[in-house]
C-alpha positions as semicolon CSV with decimal commas, in nm:
position;residue;x (nm);y (nm);z (nm)
1;M;5,951;-10,534;-0,241
2;S;5,713;-10,241;-0,258
3;L;5,821;-9,883;-0,191
4;K;5,642;-9,894;0,143
5;Q;5,839;-10,202;0,246
6;Y;6,165;-10,028;0,159
7;L;6,063;-9,723;0,362
8;D;5,973;-9,940;0,659
9;K;6,323;-10,090;0,649
10;I;6,485;-9,746;0,617
11;K;6,282;-9,621;0,915
12;A;6,389;-9,926;1,117
13;G;6,755;-9,872;1,027
14;K;6,777;-10,198;0,832
15;P;6,992;-10,236;0,517
16;I;6,825;-10,239;0,174
17;N;6,921;-10,282;-0,191
18;F;6,962;-9,913;-0,269
19;T;6,964;-9,959;-0,647
20;R;6,628;-10,136;-0,650
21;F;6,489;-9,877;-0,410
22;I;6,592;-9,589;-0,635
23;N;6,444;-9,764;-0,939
24;L;6,101;-9,748;-0,773
25;L;6,119;-9,369;-0,748
26;P;6,057;-9,094;-1,005
27;S;6,363;-8,999;-1,210
28;F;6,416;-8,682;-1,004
29;Y;6,534;-8,894;-0,710
30;E;6,781;-9,085;-0,927
31;K;6,931;-8,762;-1,054
32;Q;6,952;-8,606;-0,705
33;K;7,028;-8,920;-0,502
34;R;7,367;-8,796;-0,380
35;D;7,205;-8,484;-0,236
36;L;6,892;-8,652;-0,099
37;F;7,031;-8,970;0,057
38;S;7,320;-9,080;0,274
39;V;7,423;-9,441;0,234
40;S;7,657;-9,678;0,416
41;L;7,751;-10,016;0,267
42;Q;7,693;-10,303;0,510
43;S;7,737;-10,602;0,278
44;P;7,721;-10,665;-0,099
45;Q;7,415;-10,481;-0,236
46;K;7,296;-10,395;0,117
47;W;7,306;-10,034;0,233
48;I;7,191;-9,842;0,539
49;V;7,003;-9,543;0,393
50;S;6,906;-9,216;0,560
51;C;6,748;-8,891;0,444
52;S;6,588;-8,579;0,583
53;L;6,244;-8,592;0,745
54;E;6,106;-8,379;0,462
55;V;6,230;-8,621;0,195
56;F;6,104;-8,921;0,390
57;Q;5,758;-8,770;0,425
58;E;5,746;-8,707;0,049
59;L;5,842;-9,069;-0,011
60;E;5,567;-9,184;0,222
61;K;5,316;-8,991;0,010
62;L;5,449;-9,168;-0,300
63;A;5,417;-9,504;-0,126
64;K;5,055;-9,455;-0,027
65;V;4,827;-9,685;-0,225
66;P;4,530;-9,486;-0,361
67;E;4,183;-9,634;-0,318
68;N;4,065;-9,548;-0,668
69;R;4,168;-9,380;-0,994
70;I;4,033;-9,043;-0,884
71;E;4,251;-9,040;-0,575
72;A;4,543;-9,172;-0,780
73;A;4,501;-8,891;-1,033
74;A;4,506;-8,639;-0,750
75;M;4,835;-8,796;-0,642
76;G;4,979;-8,744;-0,990
77;N;4,932;-9,080;-1,162
78;S;4,590;-9,238;-1,220
79;H;4,751;-9,569;-1,320
80;R;4,858;-9,633;-0,962
81;A;4,504;-9,762;-0,894
82;K;4,298;-10,024;-1,071
83;V;3,978;-9,922;-1,246
84;S;3,654;-9,984;-1,055
85;S;3,469;-10,127;-1,355
86;G;3,548;-10,269;-1,696
87;F;3,429;-10,476;-1,990
88;L;3,505;-10,788;-2,190
89;L;3,428;-10,880;-2,550
90;V;3,271;-11,224;-2,580
91;Y;3,157;-11,453;-2,860
92;H;2,877;-11,691;-2,761
93;Q;2,617;-11,911;-2,928
94;N;2,329;-11,665;-2,925
95;L;2,486;-11,386;-3,129
96;S;2,285;-11,282;-3,434
97;D;2,581;-11,152;-3,639
98;S;2,961;-11,129;-3,633
99;R;2,977;-10,866;-3,360
100;P;3,095;-10,989;-3,018
101;D;2,886;-10,920;-2,710
102;V;2,991;-10,697;-2,420
103;V;3,009;-10,808;-2,058
104;Y;3,010;-10,524;-1,806
105;L;3,228;-10,585;-1,500
106;E;3,194;-10,429;-1,157
107;Q;3,381;-10,481;-0,833
108;E;3,152;-10,750;-0,693
109;S;2,933;-10,844;-0,989
110;Y;2,892;-10,842;-1,368
111;L;2,619;-10,790;-1,625
112;Q;2,571;-11,013;-1,929
113;C;2,274;-11,094;-2,151
114;F;2,354;-11,459;-2,226
115;Q;2,370;-11,789;-2,043
116;S;2,730;-11,895;-2,000
117;K;2,847;-12,228;-2,135
118;K;3,049;-12,483;-1,942
119;Y;3,384;-12,391;-2,096
120;L;3,567;-12,067;-2,169
121;L;3,838;-12,005;-2,427
122;I;4,051;-11,697;-2,352
123;V;4,222;-11,564;-2,665
124;E;4,504;-11,319;-2,600
125;N;4,533;-11,143;-2,937
126;E;4,268;-10,963;-3,141
127;E;4,342;-11,123;-3,478
128;N;4,283;-11,470;-3,334
129;F;3,980;-11,359;-3,134
130;F;3,797;-11,221;-3,437
131;L;3,868;-11,547;-3,619
132;S;3,692;-11,731;-3,340
133;N;3,579;-12,026;-3,553
134;S;3,939;-12,098;-3,643
135;M;4,041;-12,085;-3,277
136;L;3,759;-12,321;-3,178
137;K;3,873;-12,564;-3,446
138;L;4,231;-12,538;-3,327
139;A;4,128;-12,592;-2,964
140;S;3,942;-12,907;-3,070
141;I;4,253;-13,037;-3,245
142;F;4,486;-12,960;-2,955
143;T;4,260;-13,107;-2,687
144;N;4,113;-13,390;-2,896
145;Q;3,768;-13,282;-2,777
146;Q;3,468;-13,120;-2,942
147;I;3,497;-12,749;-2,866
148;D;3,247;-12,515;-3,030
149;L;2,992;-12,252;-2,938
150;T;2,749;-12,515;-2,811
151;N;2,974;-12,572;-2,509
152;T;3,228;-12,287;-2,510
153;D;3,229;-11,907;-2,486
154;I;3,524;-11,709;-2,623
155;V;3,662;-11,395;-2,458
156;L;3,927;-11,150;-2,575
157;G;4,210;-11,136;-2,322
158;S;4,352;-10,809;-2,453
159;G;4,685;-10,774;-2,277
160;T;4,683;-10,713;-1,903
161;R;4,303;-10,715;-1,902
162;V;4,321;-11,096;-1,915
163;T;4,454;-11,123;-1,557
164;S;4,268;-10,829;-1,403
165;R;4,082;-10,890;-1,080
166;L;3,752;-10,792;-1,245
167;A;3,801;-11,042;-1,527
168;Q;3,906;-11,321;-1,293
169;S;3,585;-11,280;-1,093
170;W;3,389;-11,333;-1,415
171;Y;3,596;-11,638;-1,512
172;Q;3,489;-11,821;-1,197
173;Q;3,150;-11,916;-1,344
174;Y;3,320;-12,158;-1,588
175;D;3,408;-12,521;-1,514
176;S;3,711;-12,523;-1,743
177;I;3,917;-12,241;-1,891
178;L;4,149;-12,277;-2,191
179;C;4,419;-12,011;-2,230
180;A;4,523;-11,941;-2,590
181;F;4,826;-11,721;-2,525
182;D;5,151;-11,643;-2,704
183;Y;5,419;-11,907;-2,651
184;D;5,655;-11,667;-2,478
185;L;5,745;-11,543;-2,132
186;A;5,450;-11,305;-2,105
187;G;5,204;-11,573;-2,211
188;L;5,337;-11,821;-1,957
189;K;5,331;-11,560;-1,682
190;M;4,967;-11,477;-1,755
191;Y;4,880;-11,845;-1,744
192;R;5,067;-11,890;-1,415
193;T;4,878;-11,599;-1,261
194;L;4,538;-11,733;-1,367
195;Q;4,615;-12,084;-1,250
196;A;4,742;-11,958;-0,914
197;N;4,423;-11,758;-0,859
198;L;4,161;-11,983;-1,018
199;G;4,299;-12,332;-0,969
200;E;4,325;-12,649;-1,171
201;Q;4,037;-12,567;-1,407
202;V;4,276;-12,335;-1,594
203;H;4,463;-12,500;-1,882
204;F;4,726;-12,377;-2,129
205;L;4,624;-12,444;-2,490
206;Q;4,913;-12,611;-2,668
207;P;4,973;-12,893;-2,916
208;Q;5,036;-13,243;-2,787
209;N;5,344;-13,260;-3,011
210;Y;5,550;-12,954;-3,101
211;S;5,755;-13,109;-3,382
212;Q;5,541;-12,975;-3,667
213;Y;5,521;-12,632;-3,501
214;E;5,893;-12,572;-3,462
215;P;5,911;-12,360;-3,783
216;Y;5,647;-12,129;-3,634
217;F;5,878;-12,015;-3,355
218;K;5,997;-11,694;-3,523
219;M;5,975;-11,421;-3,257
220;K;6,321;-11,334;-3,127
221;P;6,345;-11,278;-2,750
222;K;6,442;-10,926;-2,651
223;T;6,729;-11,053;-2,437
224;H;6,905;-11,379;-2,359
225;P;6,792;-11,366;-1,991
226;Q;6,432;-11,338;-2,114
227;L;6,481;-11,653;-2,322
228;M;6,631;-11,844;-2,030
229;E;6,359;-11,727;-1,790
230;C;6,091;-11,846;-2,033
231;I;6,252;-12,190;-2,063
232;K;6,279;-12,216;-1,685
233;L;5,916;-12,113;-1,632
234;A;5,792;-12,361;-1,893
235;Q;5,979;-12,635;-1,706
236;Q;5,835;-12,523;-1,373
237;L;5,485;-12,540;-1,518
238;G;5,548;-12,892;-1,643
239;F;5,558;-12,794;-2,011
240;E;5,875;-12,986;-2,097
241;A;5,791;-13,017;-2,468
242;L;5,745;-12,640;-2,496
243;A;6,062;-12,573;-2,297
244;N;6,260;-12,805;-2,525
245;C;6,116;-12,643;-2,837
246;I;6,204;-12,293;-2,721
247;K;6,549;-12,411;-2,617
248;K;6,606;-12,570;-2,958
249;Q;6,470;-12,284;-3,170
250;R;6,583;-12,005;-2,935
251;M;6,269;-11,824;-3,044
252;F;5,914;-11,765;-2,918
253;M;5,592;-11,818;-3,111
254;E;5,313;-11,565;-3,144
255;Q;4,966;-11,717;-3,144
256;E;4,887;-11,565;-3,484
257;M;5,111;-11,837;-3,627
258;L;4,850;-12,091;-3,521
259;L;4,617;-11,948;-3,784
260;M;4,857;-12,081;-4,046
261;E;4,794;-12,428;-3,910
262;I;4,420;-12,388;-3,970
263;D;4,476;-12,243;-4,319
264;N;4,707;-12,531;-4,403
265;G;4,485;-12,794;-4,242
C-alpha cells in the first residue's frame, strides 16, 4: 500500500501493519515512533494507530504525490516524481559510424531521425549493447530467425529506464519486442512489467535449451528468498526450463555471459 492508503486507514480508525507503515516514512519517524504514535494491537500484525493532528498533517504532506520534479524538489526529494522528458540510445541501419543515435522522449511524443524497423531488441546492459552485432547474432540463434539491422532496431535499456512510461510509449511503434535481460529476479520483473503494459508482442530472449548454459549461471543471489522468488516468477511466466536451471545451479546469470557464447561460437 502507498503512504496515502495507510493514512486513509488511520483516519478511518482501521487497523494497519504498523511496521510496513513506518518503513515508508523518513528515519526520523522510526526513531521517534514511541513519542509520535499510539498503537493498539487488534490481531497479528494489525494495529490501530493514532497520532496528533500536527503529526498527521505532516504525514499528509509527505503522502502528496508531486506533479513534477520541480514540485518534488520543493517537497524535499526530486525523485518522488518522474522526469517529464528523457532519451534513449539506439542502433539502427542508417548509422554512419559506431555511435548510437539518440531518441528524445516527451510526455506524449518522441523525436527520432530514422524510420523504425518492425522489430526491437532491448538490451539491458551497456557492454552487450555496444557489442550490438554480437547481440543480433545471439538473438538470431535463440529465436531461429534472421535478426539484423535490416529488420531490427536495438535500444539500451539502462536499468529502470527500460520500463519507464516514456520509453514504453516509444516501444509501441514496434510489432515485436525482444527483451535481452539478465537471467535473475530483476530481469524477470522488468519483462513482466513490459508484457503487462504492452501485451503479447513482448518476448523474453532466452535459449531454447539451457543445458549448455548452465555453467554460465555464476551470479550468487543476495538472499535465499530472492532465489526462491525468482524461481517462482519464472514458473509463473511459463519459463520452466529457466526455473529448473536456476533451481539446479542456485545461481543467476548476467547477460554479459552470453557474449562468451558468441566468442566461443
